[in-house]
C-alpha positions, -999 to +999 in steps of 0.1 A: -120-159-090-092-148-112-061-127-104-072-102-129-095-085-104-068-075-079-056-040-079-075-028-110-104-003-109-120-024-136-125-050-109-151-028-093-174-031-124-196-059-109-198-045-074-232-039-059-227-003-049-241+014-018-229+044+002-208+023+027-191+004-002-184+037-019-168+052+013-148+020+019-134+021-016-126+059-013-106+052+019-076+039-001-070+069-023-078+091+007-051+074+027-026+077-002-033+115-002-028+116+036+005+099+032+016+122+004+007+153+025+025+138+055+058+134+035+057+167+017+050+198+038+030+228+026+063+247+021+090+222+010+116+250+006+114+257+043+127+222+051+163+225+062+170+187+065+149+162+047+164+134+068+153+152+100+119+159+086+114+123+075+122+110+110+100+137+125+069+126+104+079+089+100+055+076+128+025+093+113+035+083+078+040+046+086+007+045+106-009+059+075+008+032+054-005+005+078-040+020+077-038+021+039-028-016+036-056-026+060-080-006+039-068-024+007-071-058+024-106-049+037-117-037+002-104-068-014-122-090+011-155-072+016-160-055-018-141-078-042-147-110-022-112-123-023-107-153+000-087-147+032-060-171+020-054-155-014-018-151-027-023-113-027-023-114+011+015-121+011+025-087-001-003-071+019+011-088+051+047-077+041+036-041+037+017-042+070+048-055+087+068-028+070+044-001+082+046-014+118+084-016+118+087+018+102+064+034+128+082+018+158+119+019+147+140+051+149+171+033+136+186+046+103+199+011+095+164-004+099+149+022+076+176+016+050+169-021+053+132-014+048+140+003+015+159-027+003+132-050+014+105-029-003+125-028-036+130-066-034+093-071-028+083-048-057+107-067-080+094-101-069+058-090-074+066-075-108+084-106-120+056-129-107+030-109-126+052-105-156+057-143-161+020-150-155-004-155-184-033-131-184-037-093-185-003-087-169+016-108-195+034-090-223+023-098-258 
């Protein structure tokens, strides 16, 4: 099992496909689309305050984020056969926690802290992958 299989559509090349596997894999982009539609209304010019709109839709958005990360974790376990204790589970668990906190909290400070946490997480993952030999390493 190599780390090259995580997060790349190329990793699905050796999957034994059936209808349920296909639906499971489509759940991830479907949930990303749901989240995008939740954050951006049909008529964005009608939004008077993006801050108020964000807090109006935040629960639905963060529940969608939580469902998306659960779908990603399920896909990586069931379809790609990642072990339960794989290093990729750390950012998945962090994003799941972020989704739960975002759905529950109404505090502006908590949401600002979540942004800083997410930026730090993305930076750490990028640095980890950047210093790792393999397909993510720079030539």
